[in-house]
C-alpha positions in Angstrom: -21.4 15.1 2.1 -19.2 15.8 -1.1 -20.7 13.8 -3.5 -18.6 11.4 -6.0 -19.5 12.9 -9.6 -15.5 12.4 -11.7 -16.7 13.8 -15.1 -13.9 15.1 -16.8 -10.7 13.2 -17.5 -7.4 15.1 -18.1 -3.7 13.9 -18.9 -1.4 13.1 -16.3 1.4 13.6 -18.3 4.2 12.8 -15.5 3.0 9.5 -14.5 1.8 8.3 -18.2 -2.0 8.1 -16.9 -5.2 9.2 -17.4 -7.0 11.2 -13.9 -10.4 12.5 -13.3 -10.5 15.6 -13.0 -13.7 16.8 -9.4 -16.3 19.5 -10.5 -16.7 22.3 -7.7 -19.1 21.2 -5.4 -20.0 20.6 -1.5 -18.1 23.0 0.9 -15.3 24.6 -0.8 -14.5 27.6 1.8 -11.0 28.8 2.7 -11.8 27.5 6.1 -12.6 24.1 4.6 -9.6 23.5 2.4 -7.3 20.9 3.6 -3.4 21.7 3.2 -1.1 18.5 2.5 2.3 17.8 2.0 3.9 14.6 0.5 7.0 12.8 1.4 8.2 10.9 -1.7 7.9 12.2 -4.7 9.8 10.2 -7.5 7.2 8.2 -8.4 3.8 7.4 -6.8 4.4 10.4 -4.5 4.2 12.4 -8.0 1.2 10.9 -9.0 -0.4 11.1 -5.3 0.5 14.9 -5.3 -1.3 15.2 -8.5 -4.2 13.6 -7.8 -4.6 15.4 -4.3 -4.1 19.0 -6.1 -6.9 17.9 -7.8 -9.1 17.4 -5.2 -11.6 20.3 -4.6 -11.0 22.6 -1.8 -7.5 20.5 -1.1 -3.8 22.5 -1.9 -0.7 20.8 -1.5 1.3 22.9 0.3 5.1 21.0 0.5 7.0 18.2 -1.1 9.9 16.5 0.4 12.1 14.5 -1.0 16.1 13.0 -0.4 17.0 13.4 -4.3 17.1 15.8 -6.5 15.4 14.2 -9.8 13.0 12.8 -7.5 12.2 16.6 -6.8 12.2 18.1 -10.1 9.7 15.1 -10.8 7.2 16.1 -7.8 7.8 19.7 -9.0 6.9 18.7 -12.4 3.7 16.8 -11.8 2.2 20.3 -9.9 3.6 22.9 -12.8 -0.6 23.4 -13.5 -1.3 23.7 -9.8 -2.6 27.4 -8.4 -0.3 26.7 -5.7 3.5 26.2 -6.1 5.2 24.0 -3.6 7.6 24.7 -0.7 10.1 21.7 -1.2 12.2 20.4 2.0 14.8 17.3 2.4 14.4 16.6 5.6 11.0 15.8 6.8 12.1 16.3 10.5 12.2 20.2 8.6 9.0 19.6 7.0 6.9 19.0 10.2 7.7 21.7 11.7 5.6 23.5 9.6 2.3 24.5 11.3 0.3 25.7 8.8 -0.4 21.9 6.6 -3.1 19.5 7.8 -2.1 16.4 6.4 1.4 14.1 5.5 0.9 11.7 2.4 3.8 9.2 2.8 5.3 7.4 -0.5 8.9 7.1 0.9 10.4 3.1 0.8 8.8 1.1 2.7 11.4 1.3 5.7 10.0 5.4 6.1 6.4 4.5 6.0 6.1 3.6 10.1 8.4 6.1 11.4 7.3 9.1 9.6 3.7 8.0 9.9 4.5 8.0 13.4 6.4 11.4 13.8 3.7 13.2 11.0 1.0 11.9 14.1 3.0 13.3 16.9 3.4 16.4 14.6 -0.3 17.0 15.3 -0.7 15.6 11.2 -2.9 13.5 9.9 -1.9 10.9 7.6 -2.2 8.8 4.5 0.8 6.4 4.1 1.4 3.9 1.1 0.9 -0.1 2.0 2.8 -1.6 3.8 2.3 0.5 7.0 5.0 -1.3 8.0 8.8 -2.7 7.3 7.8 -5.6 9.8 4.7 -6.7 12.2 6.0 -4.4 14.8 5.5 -1.4 13.4 1.9 -1.7 11.9 1.5 -2.6 15.9 3.2 0.4 16.7 1.1 2.7 13.9 -2.1 0.9 15.2 -1.4 2.5 18.7 -0.1 6.1 17.5 -3.4 5.8 15.7 -5.7 5.5 19.1 -3.2 7.3 21.1 -2.9 10.4 18.7 -6.1 11.0 17.9 -5.6 12.2 14.0 -6.7 10.5 11.5 -4.5 7.4 10.1 -5.4 5.6 6.3 -3.5 3.3 4.6 -3.1 3.2 0.3 -4.8 -0.3 0.1 -7.4 1.9 -2.3 -9.5 -1.3 -3.1 -11.3 -0.4 -0.1 -13.2 2.5 -1.3 -13.9 1.1 -4.9 -17.9 1.7 -4.8 -18.0 -1.6 -7.2 -16.0 -3.7 -4.5 -17.8 -2.0 -1.7 -21.1 -3.4 -3.3 -19.5 -6.6 -4.3 -18.5 -7.1 -0.2 -22.3 -6.1 0.4 -23.8 -8.5 -1.7 -21.2 -11.6 -0.6 -22.2 -10.8 3.1 -25.8 -11.2 1.9 -25.4 -14.8 0.6 -25.2 -14.4 -2.9 -22.3 -17.0 -3.3 -23.6 -18.7 0.0 -21.0 -19.3 2.6 -17.5 -17.8 1.4 -15.1 -20.4 2.7 -11.7 -19.8 0.7 -10.1 -17.3 -1.6 -7.2 -17.1 -4.1 -4.9 -14.1 -5.1 -2.3 -13.8 -7.5 0.3 -11.6 -8.8 2.7 -11.6 -12.4 4.9 -9.1 -13.6 7.9 -9.7 -15.9 10.9 -7.8 -13.3 14.0 -8.3 -15.1 17.6 -9.1 -13.4 19.0 -6.2 -10.8 22.4 -7.8 -11.4 25.3 -7.2 -8.6 25.4 -3.8 -7.2 28.9 -2.1 -6.9 30.0 0.2 -3.6 30.8 3.4 -5.1 30.4 7.2 -4.0 26.7 8.2 -3.5 25.9 10.5 -5.7 25.7 14.4 -5.3 22.0 14.2 -5.9 21.3 12.3 -3.3 21.4 12.6 0.8 21.6 9.0 1.4 22.0 9.6 5.3 18.5 10.5 5.2 17.2 8.3 2.9 18.5 5.7 5.1 16.9 7.5 8.0 15.3 4.4 10.4 17.6 1.6 8.8 21.2 0.7 10.3 23.7 2.6 7.8 24.9 0.6 4.7 27.0 1.2 2.1 25.7 2.8 -1.1 25.3 0.4 -3.9 24.7 1.1 -7.7 21.4 -0.8 -7.7 19.8 0.4 -5.2 17.7 3.7 -5.9 15.1 4.4 -6.6 13.2 1.4 -6.9 15.2 -1.9 -6.3 15.3 -1.6 -2.9 11.8 -3.5 -2.4 13.8 -6.3 -3.1 16.4 -6.2 0.1 15.2 -7.4 3.5 17.5 -4.2 4.9 14.6 -1.5 3.4 11.6 -4.0 1.5 9.5 -6.3 2.2 9.5 -7.7 -1.2 6.3 -8.7 -3.7 4.4 -9.9 -0.4 3.9 -6.4 0.7 4.5 -4.6 -2.2 1.7 -5.7 -4.6 0.4 -8.7 -2.2 -0.7 -6.1 0.4 -4.0 -5.1 -1.9 -5.6 -8.4 -3.2 -4.7 -10.5 0.3 -6.4 -7.5 1.6 -10.0 -8.2 -0.8 -9.8 -11.8 0.1 -9.5 -10.6 4.2 -12.2 -8.2 3.4 -14.4 -10.3 1.4 -14.5 -13.5 3.6 -14.7 -11.8 7.2 -11.4 -12.9 8.9 -8.9 -11.2 10.8 -5.8 -13.0 12.5 -4.8 -16.4 11.3 -4.0 -19.2 13.0 -1.3 -20.7 10.2 0.5 -19.3 8.0 3.0 -21.7 5.2 5.1 -20.2 2.6 7.2 -22.0 -0.4 8.9 -20.3 -2.9 13.0 -18.5 -3.3 14.3 -16.4 -5.8 15.1 -18.7 -8.7 15.2 -16.5 -12.5 18.1 -14.6 -11.8 21.4 -14.9 -9.7 22.0 -11.9 -8.2 21.2 -9.4 -5.1 17.5 -9.8 -5.3 17.2 -11.5 -1.8 13.2 -11.7 -1.7 11.4 -14.1 -3.2 10.9 -13.7 -7.3 8.4 -16.8 -6.7 6.3 -17.2 -4.0 2.9 -19.4 -2.8 1.7 -18.6 0.6 -1.0 -20.0 2.9 -3.2 -18.5 5.9 -5.4 -20.7 7.6 -8.1 -19.0 9.9 -9.0 -22.1 12.2 -11.0 -24.8 10.7 -13.2 -22.5 9.0 -11.7 -20.6 6.2 -8.4 -19.9 4.0 -6.5 -17.6 2.0 -3.4 -18.4 -1.0 -1.5 -16.1 -2.4 0.6 -17.0 -6.2 3.3 -14.4 -6.9 5.5 -14.4 -9.7 7.8 -11.5 -10.4 9.7 -12.7 -13.4 6.9 -14.6 -14.8 4.0 -12.7 -16.4 1.8 -15.1 -17.6 -1.4 -14.5 -16.3 -3.9 -16.2 -13.8 -7.9 -16.0 -15.2 -6.3 -13.8 -18.3 -5.4 -11.1 -15.9 -1.9 -10.3 -13.8 -3.2 -9.8 -11.1 -6.7 -10.7 -8.8 -8.3 -12.6 -6.4 -11.2 -15.2 -6.3 -14.0 -15.4 -3.6 -14.9 -19.4 -3.3 -18.6 -20.0 -1.6 -20.8 -23.2 -1.2 -23.1 -21.9 -3.5 -21.1 -19.6 -6.0 -17.5 -17.7 -6.8 -16.9 -14.6 -7.3 -14.2 -13.4 -9.3 -11.7 -10.2 -9.3 -9.6 -9.6 -12.0 -7.2 -6.8 -10.6 -9.1 -3.8 -10.0 -13.0 -2.4 -9.7 -14.0 -5.3 -11.9 -16.1 -8.6 -10.9 -18.0 -11.5 -12.0 -20.4 -13.4 -10.0 -21.1 -17.2 -10.7 -23.4 -19.4 -9.3 -22.5 -23.0 -8.1 -23.1 -24.5 -11.8 -20.1 -22.1 -13.1 -23.0 -20.0 -15.2 -22.3 -15.9 -14.7 -25.2 -14.2 -13.0 -23.7 -10.9 -12.7 -20.6 -9.0 -14.0 -19.3 -5.6 -13.0 -16.8 -3.6 -15.5 -15.9 -0.4 -14.5 -14.1 2.1 -16.9 -10.8 1.3 -15.5 -8.7 -1.9 -16.3 -6.0 -3.0 -13.7 -2.3 -2.6 -15.4 -0.2 -5.0 -12.8 3.2 -3.7 -14.4 2.3 0.1 -14.0 4.5 1.1 -10.7 2.4 4.1 -10.4 -0.9 2.9 -10.2 -2.4 -0.5 -11.4 -5.6 1.0 -10.8 -5.9 4.8 -12.4 -8.2 6.8 -11.6 -10.1 4.3 -9.0 -7.4 5.4 -6.6 -8.8 9.0 -6.3 -12.1 7.5 -4.6 -9.7 6.8 -1.5 -7.8 10.1 -1.7 -10.9 12.0 -1.7 -12.7 9.9 1.0 -9.3 10.5 3.0 -9.9 13.8 2.7 -13.2 13.6 3.4 -13.0 12.3 6.7 -10.4 15.5 7.8 -13.5 17.4 6.9 -15.6 15.6 9.4 -18.2 14.3 6.4 -16.9 10.6 6.3 -14.9 7.9 8.2 -12.2 6.3 6.8 -12.3 3.6 4.8 -9.2 1.5 5.6 -8.0 2.9 9.1 -4.8 1.5 10.5 -6.1 -0.4 12.7 -7.8 -2.2 10.1 -5.1 -1.8 7.4 -2.0 -3.0 9.4 -3.9 -7.0 9.9 -3.9 -7.4 5.9 -0.4 -6.1 6.2 0.6 -8.9 8.9 -0.7 -11.4 6.3 2.3 -10.6 3.9 4.9 -10.2 6.8 4.0 -13.9 8.3 4.3 -15.0 4.3 7.7 -13.6 4.3 8.6 -14.6 8.0 7.4 -18.1 7.1 9.7 -18.3 3.9 13.4 -16.8 5.7 12.7 -18.8 8.5 11.5 -21.8 6.4 9.4 -23.1 9.1 5.1 -23.3 9.1 4.0 -20.7 11.8 1.3 -21.2 14.6 -0.1 -18.0 15.4 -2.5 -16.5 17.9 -6.0 -15.7 16.7 -6.2 -12.5 19.0 -3.4 -10.8 17.5 -1.1 -12.9 14.9 1.6 -13.1 17.3 3.6 -16.3 16.1 3.3 -18.9 19.0 6.0 -21.4 20.3 8.9 -20.4 17.7 11.4 -18.3 19.1 13.5 -17.8 15.8 10.7 -16.9 13.5 9.5 -14.5 16.3 12.7 -12.7 16.1 11.7 -11.4 12.8 8.6 -9.9 14.3 10.8 -6.0 14.9 13.8 -4.7 13.1 16.8 -2.7 14.8 17.1 0.8 13.9 20.0 3.5 13.3 20.6 4.7 17.0 18.7 8.1 17.6 15.4 7.0 14.7 13.3 4.6 16.6 10.1 4.7 16.5 8.2 5.4 19.6 4.8 6.1 20.7 4.3 7.6 23.9 
């Protein structure tokens, strides 16, 4: 098995980050080389391409994007790589190529599950950024694809691979804070108004038909691409799935729970009056029978910190508390609130960084994916497990949009006795683009 030994830092100029280089070690023969393609390289995807290119025995052979400037960002991130990638705009044409092993997906949310399913159907392993679906149905469909096609699918909830948090979970399981029965997570940022978009001609640099892909067709707005699609229900999933996925996932992981029995949400779009449709302020609650619960607080447009941090989570036990401030850090307090342990990784979380809030620590997750492809590891976040956390975020959004408290089946998370809310379980697709799993 490859050893984790990050010993050299190099500058990632294209993302304004520092990432860690890997030494040459372990099995690095040509027969063991992993070849990847990256879809969506405007921001996070360019960072992913750079990171994967620096893993030993990994080549980034292809980039795929539908916008010219994004393609240049991706190529710029790989300007020092030994292999110069080939560029495709159409993911369907890219997947016809037989000479790569894995598809890395960082396209907009409405593309995540359809592209991932297309990838495994073309015999590719898949790394897909969170959320692993634009709606709950897509998460279920992707979990089915994971078991149907026999390819690895890892979601980008990278905290699952951070050694410090893995150790923290172990300590909680061993009883360091007693019975962990509740958790709180939060996210705070200072996002500005997106204004009111105007219908204009699609810029010649963008293939808007391919950008929309599986989503039913809408007019192009001048405040949509690149990032603001997050705040439109037609394409995005709001802050709950955009950033809440990470800490909500950690809460579920530390508490050892799966599907909720009750979900509620309050909030709205308060800070500005513009095209932004999803909540900029949200407090969601998830109950797991009468035993455990999770609460999540989101403020997209007010960055006043909680626990002096813009993001993080707290695990409450009957004999103590664990506090995380957004990265691989944590503190453990006893029942008298005396700190008994503190772990400080080198990288501090930056909640406002749209490329990588946890910087170097992401590399553990990428390495885990590659090592699993080589048969030297198992996935830390297989999509059938990861989609349970994303489902919590979707349920929070459904509760918010429907104005209802949701009662859910503890076996699968399905909403019970509410046909109106259950209508938001799945979306409509552009004809000919419907994702299916055989």
